[in-house]
Each structure stands twice: as structure tokens, then as C-alpha cells.
MARSE-949751 format. One record per residue: residue in one letter; x, y, z of N, C-alpha, C in turn; residue number from 1. Coordinates in Angstrom, 2 decimals, always signed. Example, Ala and Ser with C-alpha at 12.3 -4.5 7.8 and 13.67 -1.06 7.14 Angstrom:
// MARSE-949751
+--------+---------+---------+---------+---------+---------+---------+---------+---------+---------+-----+
: residu :   neast :  nnorth :     nup :  caeast : canorth :    caup :   ceast :  cnorth :     cup : num :
+--------+---------+---------+---------+---------+---------+---------+---------+---------+---------+-----+
:      A :  +13.19 :   -5.69 :   +7.80 :  +12.30 :   -4.50 :   +7.80 :  +13.20 :   -3.30 :   +7.80 :   1 :
:      S :  +12.85 :   -2.25 :   +7.08 :  +13.67 :   -1.06 :   +7.14 :  +12.90 :   +0.03 :   +7.87 :   2 :
+--------+---------+---------+---------+---------+---------+---------+---------+---------+---------+-----+
***
This chain:
// MARSE-949751
+--------+---------+---------+---------+---------+---------+---------+---------+---------+---------+-----+
: residu :   neast :  nnorth :     nup :  caeast : canorth :    caup :   ceast :  cnorth :     cup : num :
+--------+---------+---------+---------+---------+---------+---------+---------+---------+---------+-----+
:      M :   +0.51 :   -1.07 :   +0.02 :   +0.01 :   +0.06 :   +0.02 :   +0.99 :   +1.69 :   -0.25 :   1 :
:      P :   +0.62 :   +2.02 :   -0.87 :   +1.60 :   +3.49 :   -0.82 :   +1.41 :   +4.12 :   +0.71 :   2 :
:      L :   +2.43 :   +4.49 :   +0.86 :   +2.74 :   +5.24 :   +2.19 :   +1.79 :   +6.39 :   +2.41 :   3 :
:      A :   +1.32 :   +7.09 :   +1.12 :   +0.33 :   +8.35 :   +1.22 :   -0.71 :   +7.78 :   +1.89 :   4 :
:      A :   -1.33 :   +6.75 :   +1.30 :   -2.72 :   +5.98 :   +1.42 :   -2.83 :   +5.55 :   +2.79 :   5 :
:      K :   -2.00 :   +4.89 :   +3.51 :   -1.76 :   +4.30 :   +4.77 :   -2.10 :   +5.70 :   +5.85 :   6 :
:      K :   -1.12 :   +6.66 :   +5.27 :   -1.06 :   +8.02 :   +6.15 :   -2.68 :   +8.82 :   +5.90 :   7 :
:      D :   -3.22 :   +8.74 :   +5.09 :   -4.40 :   +9.61 :   +4.92 :   -5.54 :   +8.39 :   +5.63 :   8 :
:      Y :   -5.45 :   +7.16 :   +5.83 :   -6.51 :   +6.12 :   +6.55 :   -5.97 :   +6.24 :   +8.16 :   9 :
:      R :   -4.79 :   +6.29 :   +8.32 :   -4.21 :   +6.52 :   +9.73 :   -5.22 :   +7.68 :  +10.16 :  10 :
:      E :   -5.08 :   +8.75 :   +9.49 :   -5.64 :  +10.18 :  +10.23 :   -7.10 :   +9.74 :  +10.05 :  11 :
:      S :   -7.97 :   +9.16 :   +9.20 :   -9.11 :   +9.09 :   +9.60 :   -9.63 :   +7.93 :  +10.61 :  12 :
:      M :   -8.43 :   +7.22 :  +11.03 :   -9.04 :   +6.30 :  +12.06 :   -8.54 :   +6.62 :  +13.48 :  13 :
:      T :   -7.86 :   +8.34 :  +13.52 :   -7.92 :   +9.05 :  +14.66 :   -9.00 :   +9.59 :  +14.76 :  14 :
:      N :   -9.30 :  +10.14 :  +16.25 :  -10.54 :  +10.73 :  +16.32 :  -10.81 :  +12.02 :  +16.38 :  15 :
:      N :   -9.87 :  +12.68 :  +15.94 :   -9.60 :  +14.19 :  +16.15 :   -9.42 :  +14.89 :  +17.75 :  16 :
:      G :   -8.55 :  +13.97 :  +18.01 :   -8.08 :  +14.28 :  +19.64 :   -8.70 :  +13.37 :  +20.54 :  17 :
:      Q :  -10.17 :  +13.04 :  +19.95 :  -10.95 :  +12.54 :  +20.98 :  -10.62 :  +11.43 :  +21.50 :  18 :
:      G :  -10.18 :  +10.39 :  +20.96 :   -9.39 :   +9.17 :  +20.87 :   -9.97 :   +8.13 :  +22.25 :  19 :
:      R :   -9.83 :   +6.94 :  +21.43 :  -10.50 :   +5.89 :  +22.00 :   -8.86 :   +4.73 :  +22.27 :  20 :
:      A :   -8.98 :   +3.73 :  +22.88 :   -7.91 :   +2.81 :  +23.18 :   -7.74 :   +2.29 :  +21.92 :  21 :
:      S :   -8.70 :   +2.00 :  +20.90 :   -8.19 :   +1.41 :  +19.68 :   -7.60 :   +2.04 :  +18.72 :  22 :
:      D :   -7.58 :   +3.74 :  +19.03 :   -7.14 :   +4.43 :  +17.93 :   -5.39 :   +4.36 :  +18.13 :  23 :
:      P :   -5.07 :   +4.59 :  +16.55 :   -3.40 :   +4.36 :  +16.48 :   -2.75 :   +5.33 :  +16.74 :  24 :
:      A :   -1.82 :   +5.82 :  +16.97 :   -0.92 :   +7.08 :  +17.26 :   -0.62 :   +7.29 :  +15.60 :  25 :
:      P :   -0.54 :   +8.65 :  +15.42 :   -0.66 :   +8.86 :  +14.02 :   +0.66 :   +8.44 :  +13.53 :  26 :
:      D :   +1.71 :   +8.01 :  +14.12 :   +3.27 :   +7.61 :  +13.58 :   +3.23 :   +6.00 :  +13.94 :  27 :
:      E :   +1.90 :   +5.47 :  +14.54 :   +2.08 :   +3.99 :  +14.70 :   +2.00 :   +3.18 :  +13.66 :  28 :
:      P :   +3.02 :   +2.06 :  +13.48 :   +3.03 :   +1.19 :  +12.10 :   +1.80 :   +0.29 :  +12.21 :  29 :
:      L :   +1.15 :   -0.03 :  +10.71 :   +0.02 :   -1.15 :  +10.58 :   +1.11 :   -2.17 :  +10.32 :  30 :
:      V :   +0.31 :   -3.38 :  +10.94 :   +1.17 :   -4.69 :  +10.85 :   +0.15 :   -5.57 :  +10.47 :  31 :
:      A :   +0.52 :   -6.63 :   +9.87 :   -0.68 :   -7.51 :   +9.37 :   -0.88 :   -8.74 :  +10.52 :  32 :
:      A :   -2.26 :   -8.65 :  +10.85 :   -2.67 :   -9.75 :  +11.65 :   -3.29 :  -11.16 :  +10.88 :  33 :
:      F :   -3.52 :  -10.80 :   +9.59 :   -3.63 :  -12.00 :   +8.57 :   -2.64 :  -11.59 :   +7.35 :  34 :
:      S :   -2.15 :  -12.63 :   +6.46 :   -1.95 :  -12.98 :   +5.48 :   -2.13 :  -14.07 :   +4.91 :  35 :
:      S :   -1.94 :  -14.01 :   +3.59 :   -2.44 :  -15.52 :   +2.64 :   -2.14 :  -15.12 :   +1.39 :  36 :
:      S :   -1.43 :  -16.26 :   +0.45 :   -1.22 :  -15.95 :   -0.77 :   -2.15 :  -17.07 :   -1.49 :  37 :
:      S :   -2.83 :  -17.78 :   -0.60 :   -3.64 :  -18.90 :   -1.45 :   -4.75 :  -18.31 :   -2.27 :  38 :
:      F :   -5.29 :  -19.28 :   -2.90 :   -6.60 :  -18.86 :   -3.84 :   -7.52 :  -18.32 :   -2.97 :  39 :
:      E :   -7.73 :  -18.73 :   -1.74 :   -9.10 :  -18.33 :   -1.35 :   -8.54 :  -17.10 :   -0.17 :  40 :
:      G :   -7.37 :  -16.69 :   -0.13 :   -6.79 :  -15.49 :   +0.65 :   -7.64 :  -14.23 :   +0.53 :  41 :
:      E :   -8.24 :  -13.77 :   -0.62 :   -9.28 :  -12.55 :   -0.60 :  -10.19 :  -12.85 :   +0.09 :  42 :
:      M :  -10.99 :  -13.97 :   +0.13 :  -12.14 :  -14.37 :   +0.67 :  -11.89 :  -14.21 :   +1.92 :  43 :
:      E :  -10.83 :  -14.69 :   +2.64 :  -10.42 :  -14.91 :   +4.04 :  -10.04 :  -13.55 :   +4.65 :  44 :
:      A :   -9.25 :  -12.91 :   +3.59 :   -9.15 :  -11.45 :   +4.10 :  -10.32 :  -10.73 :   +4.66 :  45 :
:      M :  -11.18 :  -10.53 :   +3.55 :  -12.37 :   -9.90 :   +3.90 :  -13.36 :  -10.45 :   +4.93 :  46 :
:      T :  -13.20 :  -11.61 :   +5.30 :  -14.28 :  -12.07 :   +6.41 :  -13.30 :  -11.74 :   +7.78 :  47 :
:      I :  -11.95 :  -11.58 :   +7.52 :  -11.54 :  -11.06 :   +8.89 :  -11.47 :   -9.95 :   +9.09 :  48 :
:      L :  -11.48 :   -9.20 :   +8.04 :  -11.87 :   -8.04 :   +8.22 :  -12.84 :   -7.41 :   +8.76 :  49 :
:      G :  -13.67 :   -8.27 :   +8.44 :  -15.36 :   -7.81 :   +8.87 :  -15.78 :   -8.28 :  +10.31 :  50 :
:      V :  -14.86 :   -9.42 :  +10.73 :  -14.63 :   -9.71 :  +12.20 :  -13.85 :   -8.62 :  +13.30 :  51 :
:      L :  -12.64 :   -8.27 :  +12.38 :  -12.02 :   -6.92 :  +13.39 :  -12.91 :   -5.57 :  +13.39 :  52 :
:      Q :  -13.40 :   -5.68 :  +12.37 :  -13.77 :   -4.35 :  +12.35 :  -15.64 :   -4.52 :  +13.47 :  53 :
:      S :  -15.87 :   -5.56 :  +13.21 :  -17.32 :   -5.55 :  +14.44 :  -16.80 :   -5.70 :  +15.58 :  54 :
:      N :  -15.74 :   -5.97 :  +15.73 :  -14.97 :   -6.29 :  +17.46 :  -14.56 :   -4.79 :  +17.86 :  55 :
:      G :  -14.73 :   -3.69 :  +17.01 :  -14.23 :   -2.40 :  +17.07 :  -12.49 :   -2.21 :  +16.97 :  56 :
:      I :  -11.80 :   -3.41 :  +16.05 :  -10.47 :   -3.15 :  +15.89 :  -10.40 :   -2.40 :  +14.70 :  57 :
:      P :   -9.56 :   -1.35 :  +14.40 :   -9.44 :   -0.80 :  +13.21 :   -8.52 :   -1.71 :  +12.60 :  58 :
:      A :   -9.05 :   -1.93 :  +10.90 :   -8.32 :   -2.48 :  +10.45 :   -8.48 :   -2.32 :   +8.74 :  59 :
:      I :   -7.55 :   -2.55 :   +8.01 :   -7.50 :   -2.30 :   +6.54 :   -7.14 :   -3.45 :   +5.59 :  60 :
:      Y :   -7.72 :   -3.57 :   +4.54 :   -7.26 :   -4.81 :   +3.79 :   -6.51 :   -4.35 :   +2.72 :  61 :
:      V :   -5.28 :   -4.96 :   +2.16 :   -4.13 :   -4.88 :   +1.51 :   -4.18 :   -5.85 :   +0.48 :  62 :
:      G :   -4.39 :   -5.72 :   -0.51 :   -4.66 :   -6.96 :   -1.72 :   -3.27 :   -6.87 :   -2.92 :  63 :
:      P :   -3.35 :   -7.58 :   -3.37 :   -2.04 :   -7.59 :   -4.56 :   -3.05 :   -7.19 :   -5.81 :  64 :
:      H :   -3.33 :   -5.64 :   -5.63 :   -4.13 :   -5.57 :   -7.10 :   -3.28 :   -5.05 :   -7.94 :  65 :
:      M :   -1.82 :   -4.67 :   -7.97 :   -1.08 :   -4.69 :   -9.46 :   +0.37 :   -5.84 :   -9.47 :  66 :
:      L :   +0.26 :   -6.30 :   -8.40 :   +1.27 :   -7.60 :   -8.07 :   +0.96 :   -8.65 :   -7.84 :  67 :
:      P :   +0.18 :   -9.53 :   -8.66 :   -0.65 :  -10.70 :   -8.34 :   +0.07 :  -11.95 :   -6.95 :  68 :
:      S :   +1.79 :  -11.58 :   -7.25 :   +2.47 :  -12.41 :   -6.43 :   +2.32 :  -12.08 :   -5.13 :  69 :
:      M :   +1.89 :  -10.91 :   -4.33 :   +1.82 :  -10.71 :   -3.26 :   +0.87 :  -11.29 :   -2.24 :  70 :
:      E :   +0.62 :  -11.20 :   -1.11 :   -0.53 :  -11.64 :   -0.43 :   -1.39 :  -10.65 :   -0.02 :  71 :
:      F :   -2.55 :  -11.23 :   +0.41 :   -3.73 :  -10.55 :   +0.55 :   -3.28 :  -10.64 :   +2.39 :  72 :
:      Q :   -3.66 :   -9.30 :   +2.97 :   -3.05 :   -8.87 :   +3.90 :   -4.31 :   -8.32 :   +4.30 :  73 :
:      V :   -4.79 :   -8.07 :   +6.27 :   -5.28 :   -7.51 :   +6.95 :   -4.57 :   -6.64 :   +7.75 :  74 :
:      Q :   -4.28 :   -5.46 :   +8.02 :   -3.46 :   -4.56 :   +9.12 :   -4.31 :   -4.38 :   +9.71 :  75 :
:      V :   -3.60 :   -4.01 :  +11.02 :   -4.04 :   -3.44 :  +12.11 :   -3.18 :   -2.37 :  +13.12 :  76 :
:      P :   -3.53 :   -1.19 :  +13.56 :   -2.49 :   -0.84 :  +14.60 :   -1.59 :   -1.82 :  +15.22 :  77 :
:      Q :   -0.06 :   -1.39 :  +15.34 :   +0.59 :   -2.44 :  +16.14 :   +0.01 :   -2.80 :  +17.49 :  78 :
:      H :   -0.33 :   -1.59 :  +18.44 :   -0.82 :   -1.95 :  +19.89 :   -2.24 :   -2.57 :  +19.52 :  79 :
:      M :   -2.52 :   -3.04 :  +18.65 :   -3.99 :   -3.84 :  +18.67 :   -3.96 :   -5.34 :  +17.86 :  80 :
:      L :   -2.43 :   -5.37 :  +17.83 :   -2.33 :   -7.02 :  +17.24 :   -2.81 :   -7.72 :  +17.85 :  81 :
:      D :   -2.41 :   -8.01 :  +19.13 :   -3.02 :   -9.13 :  +20.25 :   -4.12 :   -9.43 :  +20.11 :  82 :
:      A :   -4.88 :   -8.14 :  +20.18 :   -6.72 :   -8.30 :  +20.21 :   -7.05 :   -8.46 :  +18.90 :  83 :
:      A :   -6.46 :   -8.44 :  +17.77 :   -6.85 :   -8.63 :  +16.90 :   -6.82 :  -10.28 :  +16.38 :  84 :
:      R :   -5.44 :  -10.88 :  +17.02 :   -5.30 :  -12.05 :  +17.05 :   -6.55 :  -12.79 :  +17.47 :  85 :
:      Q :   -6.99 :  -12.69 :  +18.86 :   -7.67 :  -13.01 :  +19.91 :   -9.01 :  -13.22 :  +19.20 :  86 :
:      A :   -9.35 :  -12.09 :  +18.72 :  -10.98 :  -11.96 :  +17.62 :  -10.90 :  -12.86 :  +16.63 :  87 :
:      I :   -9.77 :  -13.08 :  +15.81 :   -9.50 :  -13.95 :  +14.75 :   -9.66 :  -15.69 :  +15.36 :  88 :
:      A :   -9.09 :  -16.05 :  +16.42 :   -9.01 :  -17.50 :  +16.88 :  -10.32 :  -17.14 :  +17.51 :  89 :
:      K :  -11.19 :  -16.58 :  +18.31 :  -12.57 :  -16.71 :  +18.77 :  -13.30 :  -16.92 :  +17.53 :  90 :
:      A :  -13.44 :  -16.24 :  +16.25 :  -14.20 :  -16.19 :  +15.49 :  -13.73 :  -17.71 :  +14.92 :  91 :
:      Q :  -12.71 :  -18.15 :  +14.50 :  -12.28 :  -19.41 :  +14.15 :  -13.39 :  -20.49 :  +14.77 :  92 :
:      A :  -12.83 :  -20.36 :  +16.29 :  -13.52 :  -21.36 :  +17.16 :  -15.02 :  -21.59 :  +16.93 :  93 :
:      D :  -15.49 :  -20.09 :  +17.33 :  -17.02 :  -20.09 :  +17.12 :  -17.74 :  -20.38 :  +15.77 :  94 :
:      G :  -17.11 :  -20.48 :  +14.84 :  -17.29 :  -21.07 :  +13.44 :  -17.54 :  -22.36 :  +13.35 :  95 :
:      A :  -16.20 :  -23.06 :  +14.20 :  -16.30 :  -24.75 :  +14.35 :  -17.13 :  -25.42 :  +15.05 :  96 :
:      D :  -17.37 :  -24.63 :  +16.08 :  -18.76 :  -25.05 :  +16.93 :  -19.71 :  -25.21 :  +16.42 :  97 :
:      V :  -19.99 :  -24.39 :  +15.27 :  -21.25 :  -24.33 :  +14.94 :  -21.42 :  -24.92 :  +13.61 :  98 :
:      S :  -20.45 :  -25.24 :  +13.22 :  -20.30 :  -26.17 :  +11.84 :  -20.51 :  -27.79 :  +12.47 :  99 :
:      D :  -19.75 :  -27.88 :  +13.73 :  -20.13 :  -29.21 :  +14.62 :  -21.48 :  -29.55 :  +14.76 : 100 :
:      E :  -22.22 :  -28.40 :  +15.37 :  -23.67 :  -28.46 :  +15.78 :  -24.46 :  -28.79 :  +15.08 : 101 :
:      A :  -24.04 :  -28.05 :  +13.91 :  -24.92 :  -28.32 :  +12.33 :  -24.87 :  -29.80 :  +11.92 : 102 :
:      E :  -23.67 :  -30.51 :  +12.11 :  -23.80 :  -31.68 :  +11.41 :  -24.06 :  -32.58 :  +12.56 : 103 :
:      A :  -24.39 :  -32.41 :  +13.87 :  -24.77 :  -33.14 :  +14.81 :  -26.15 :  -33.20 :  +14.78 : 104 :
:      R :  -26.98 :  -32.34 :  +13.95 :  -28.20 :  -32.39 :  +14.17 :  -28.81 :  -33.31 :  +12.91 : 105 :
:      P :  -30.45 :  -33.68 :  +13.38 :  -30.48 :  -34.48 :  +11.94 :  -31.12 :  -33.75 :  +11.03 : 106 :
:      D :  -31.08 :  -33.88 :   +9.87 :  -31.25 :  -33.36 :   +8.59 :  -33.18 :  -32.92 :   +8.74 : 107 :
:      E :  -33.14 :  -31.41 :   +8.42 :  -34.74 :  -30.89 :   +8.92 :  -35.29 :  -30.59 :   +7.28 : 108 :
:      Q :  -36.65 :  -31.28 :   +7.51 :  -36.90 :  -30.81 :   +5.76 :  -38.42 :  -30.39 :   +6.04 : 109 :
+--------+---------+---------+---------+---------+---------+---------+---------+---------+---------+-----+
***
């Protein structure tokens, strides 16, 4: 992602001095909470982006628009990386639980 785009996004994520714990500092780096170069990487990245944003974690999607050999990524402010990883792990565990419950139910018609 071009530096100017990251800077603009960081500025939009700050709350004009009103600040929340999730708001990044203006010079805080964005780090990858998720990355994948698989054929399903874009779909996974967009799903994870939704999970993070629904948990109040500011995140951006970075895709290989011009260079297809690059990875799909979801980036978060560095201080939110642990919270992002926990939200992703919880969503994956919850998804597995729902899948197991659905398989255990008899077919309904």
C-alpha cells in the first residue's frame, strides 16, 4: 500500500483528539494480523476484516491489485495486534462449533 494511502487512513482512524484505546497514534505502524497467498486469500481477508471491524478493531485490507504474487493482508495498528489475533481465533473457534452443531443435528425437511 502506498505510504500516502496509509497516512490518509491513519488520519481517518484517529478521532480528532477525542481518542479511544483502539485509535492508533499518528506515527504508529500498521502490521499484518492476517496474510495469505492462497487462492482463497482474498475471501478470507475480507471475512477477517469484517470480524475485526465488528469487534471495534480498526483494520484495513491490503491486496495484490497490481502485483498478483503478493499476499492478501489485513493490517491493524501495532498496539491492537494481540486483540486482533484473539478476535480471529475466537471467530474461528465459534465457526467450528457452529459447524459441529449443524452436523450433529438430524436433517430437517
